[in-house]
N, C-alpha and C positions, 0 to 999 in steps of 0.2 A: 504494501501500498505505500504510496507517494504520500512525503512527509508533505505539512501543513508550509504552502511557500516557497513548494518546489517547482522548478521551471517544467511544464509538464512536456510530455516527452513529444518529437516530431509530428505525430500523425493525430495528435490531440490539439498540438496547436495550429495546425492544418484546418482543421473539422473547424475550428471556432475563427478561425480566419475567414474562412468563404462561410457560416454562418452570418457573420457580420456582416461580409459583400452582399450574402441574400438581401438581406435586411433592408442594407440602406439601397438595392438597389429596384426593390419591392417599396420602399419610402417615395424614391424619384418616381416612378410612374408610377406608384396610386395617385400621387397629389400632380403626376402632369392629366392622368386621367378627369382627376376633378377639376382642374381648371380648362379643359376642354372642355368640360361638358357645361359647366359656366358660360366660357366663350359662346357655344354654341343654342343655349339658350337665348343670348343676348340678340345670335344673329336674325333667331327667329321672332323676336318679341321686335326687333329692326324690320324685320322683312312685314309682320303684321303691322305695324303704323305707317311704314312710308316704302312701299314694296320698290315703287317708282324709282325713289332714292337711294334706298340701301347698296348698290352695285353700281353704282355712279362711282366712275372712276377716269377723272380729267390727267392725260398728262400735260404737264407744262412745259412748250416745246422752246420757249426762251428765256433766259437766265433774267430773273430782275436786275435793275443797275446797281444796287448793291453790291452785288459779287465782282463786281469791275470795279469799285472804289480804286482809285489807286493810292489812296492815302490808307489802305490796309497792308498794302504791297506789291508784290510781284508772282504772278502765277508761274510756278516753276514743275518740274517735274525730274526724277532722276530713276534709272532705274538699275536693280539692284541684280548684282553677276551671278552671285548662287542660286538665288530665284527665281530670276527672269524677269521678276512682276515690276511693273510700272509705276510709283508711287508719285502723287499731286500732292503738291503744298503750295501756302503762301509764304513769304516772306520778307519783312521790312527790316528797316537798320542796314550797315555797312557791309558788307565781306569783312572779314578779318577780328570781328567786336567779338565778345564770347557770344557762344550758341545759349537761347533760350528754347528747349524744345517743349511745344505742347501736344497735348495727346487729349483729342475728345472722346465724350462718353458715346453712349445710345439714346436716344436718337438723334446724334449730332451729326456734325463735320467739320470742318477747319473753322469756319464761319463763325463758331461758339466763340473762339478766339479775338474777334475782331476787337472787342476794348481792351483786350493786350497786345494786341499788334500794334496798336497806335499807340500804346503806354510809352512798352519800354523798349519802343526802336533807337531812343536816343541813347540807350548806354549798351543795345542786343543786339545781335543778329537773330530775330526772333524767327521762327519757323514756325507755322500753326498745321499740322500734317493731316492729309485724310487718312485712317488706318486701315489696314488691307481689306479689301470689300466695299470701303466706302467713295461714293461721291466720284471723283473720278482718277481715285487711285484703281488699278488691277483688281478686279474679282474674280479669283480660282472659284473652279464650281464644287468642287469637292469638298465638303463640311471637315475632313480630317487636314485639308488645308488652313487651315482656322485654329488647331491645338495652339495651347499658351506658349510651349516653347516656341513654335513658327512666330507666333505676335512678338515674341521679345527677341528673336535672332533678328526681326525686319530691324526695332530700333536699333540695334547695335549695327546693322549693316547700312542705314540710313546716316546714323551719323557718322560713319565714315566714310561716306559717298560724301558726304556733303564737304571732307575735308576737317576732322575736329576730332579731337582722340576724346571730346569732355564735355560738356552742358549743364545747365541748369534745367531739371526737367520738372516739367509741370504737368499732371492729369488731372482729369475730371471724370467720376463715374466709371466705366469703362475702360478710362483711360487712365483713371488713378489707378486700376489693378495693375493694369503691364506697367507705367511707372514703378510703382513696389518691386513688382517682381524686376526688371530691368535693375534697379540699385541696388537689388541682391544677389544678383547671376552676375554683375560687371560694375560694383562697386568703383573701379576706376576711370569709369567714365563717366559718372555722375559726382557733380563738385556738391552741389545741393539740390535735394530732393523737395518739392511742391505737391501736394496731394488736394483734392478739392473733393470733398461730401463720398472720401473711402477709405473704409479704415484699413491695416495692413492684412493682407490673406489671409493669414494663419486668426486671427481675430474674426472675422468674417464667417470664414466657414465654423469654428468651434460656434460661435454666438449664434449664427440660423438653427443649429441642429439641438442647441440648449431653451430658444425662446420661442414661442408658437406661431406669436405676435410678429418677429420677424421676417419668420418662414409663411407665414401670410402674404406681406409686403414683398419679398423677393418670389413670387408665385410665378413670376414672367418669365424666371430661369428654368424651371420647371416646364410651362407652357411651351418654350421657346424650343422643348427637344420633339416636338412635334413635327414632322414635315411639312411644307405647303401653307398648313392652315394658319401659324400666325401672322404669315406674310399676307396669306387674304384676306385674317379679321381689318388688318392694318389700312388694306383698300376702301372699308364698305363706308360708304357716306361721303366718300373722295376725302379720304383720308380725316375723318371726324376723330380718330382715336391719336393722332399724331398733333391734331392744332389742341386737343383738348389738354396734353400732357405738358402744354404750356402756359396752357390760358385759363383751364381751368380753375375752380377754389379748391380744387383738392390736391391738386397735383402741381399746378403751375406758380408761374411767381405774382407773387401779393400786390398787394393795392401800393404799398409803401417801396416796392421793388421798379426796376427799369423795366417796366412790360415790353413783350417784344410787341414792335410796327408791322403793319399789316402787311409791309415791303419784308420786313424781317420771317414773318411764317411764308410768304409766295417764296423765299429762296431755299427755306426747309422742303417747301412741298415743290418747286422746281426737281432739285437733288432725288427725293425717298419717291415721286411719282414716273421717274421712268420705270420701266419694263425691268425684272428682275432687281432692281435697286438693295432692296430692303432683304434679298435672301443672305448676303456678305454679311451685312454686320448683324445678322439671325444667327450665321452658324460659327459668330465668334462663341455665341451660348451655348452650342451643340455641342462642345465639345468638353465644357466644364467641366462636367461630375467625371468623365474618365479621368481627369487630372486630380483627382482628391484623395486622399489628405493631402494638401499642401504641406510640406515641412517646414519646420519652427525656424524658419531661418531669421536672423538680427540684420536690422539695419545700421550700417557703422557711418553713414554723412547726417550733415548738419539737416532737421527735415520740419517742416512749416506741415500743418493740418489744418487746412481750413472747412467751416462745416456749417450748413444752415440750419438751424434747430426746426423750421418745418418741412424739413425732409420729407417727404410721404413714402419714400422708397428706403431706408436706410437710419435706426433707429441711435440717436445720439450719445447712447454708453456706450456704443462702438469704438466712438473715439477718443472717449479717454481711455479706454484700454490697452488702443494701439502705443500707448507709452512705453510699457515694457519689452516691446521689442523695437526699439531705436536705440542704439546705444552712444547716443552723442548726442549735440544739445535737439531738443525737440519744442516746440511751439505748440501749442493750438489752441485757435482762435472760434469759439463758436459765436456763431451770429445769429440772435434771438427769433429777428423776424426777416431772414433770409428762409428761401426755399431749394430744393436738391443742387438747382439750375446755376449756384451760385455767382459764378465767372460772368454772367450774363443780369441775373438779379441785382445783384450791389456791386458792378464794375468797379464804383472809384474807392468803394471801401477794402476791396477786394484788392484794386492793387495798390491800395493806400499798405497796406498791409504786409504784400509781398516786398515791396522796396523798403520796408525796415526790416524784414528778415535777412533782407541782403544784403544792407548797410550793418547790421548791425554783426553779423558773419564777418565781414571785411575787419572792422573794427575789431574783434576777438582776434584775427588771426595776427594781425599791426601787434597789437599786446602783446 
């Protein structure tokens, strides 16, 4: 008989691992089914109320003028040798200045950083990227091409293709997830890390399993595991879901925030109304569960975490827990009236906080 506390023999350990894996995937697919049923009911309700409007989908043929605003920078492209993919980005500021690389979230694209492109170009070469599968960046057709390893390597390769070996890395939402992982895997490439409304990945994966409320808020992670149906739901009523994410009282920018203009909304509709434009972005999420659990890696560079307390998708408690994974200067600022779309919601405050963080670290080095 085995002594209490003794290690399980290999066969027993394998059974335990298999059982845990079975339970994990049962949870994933069960919740995926629940989310699909809810979406199906919403579809039927929409058809019953407005059958003529439900399936209306207008492809925007021409980009709104704001996407070609010269004050935001220059549209550029870079092709990565290893993957062969062509990435689109908008760059502002002189070449040769320190690089600030901006990674957007979902459902966004480079334009979500318009306020930061204008603000930081005085001292940085600011590059707002369209991530793999988004906007004018190439979108591989297979979901396996969107694994986290591929997304992390994209950022390293883009950095090198731009002629830099380090940068200030800034990420929001899903772009924040990628930014954390790049900082963990390639710490020599990140001088300072700035993340907006996304906790350390280990905090997120542990918290979501222990807090049903966050599991519900992250329901779209599970819903996105289904093929084609999530993309279809986004197109209903001429992308009503997309519009409401930014404008509704529940998830959008509040009355005290810098609300998106009609032209801003058209910019998002122009990008995501194109045929197939949603598949690449949603494919980012279709590999997330196969990458779990994430290792408990620590971050070793100075880190700023900014958080909108009215975030409808991320509970603020995760922000404070993130502190234990940063083994360097860590600054957390929570904005009480701000939403999930923080850098668009409160651009002046966000820009000021970033400047303070960047200059504070410079002062620390001189001392």
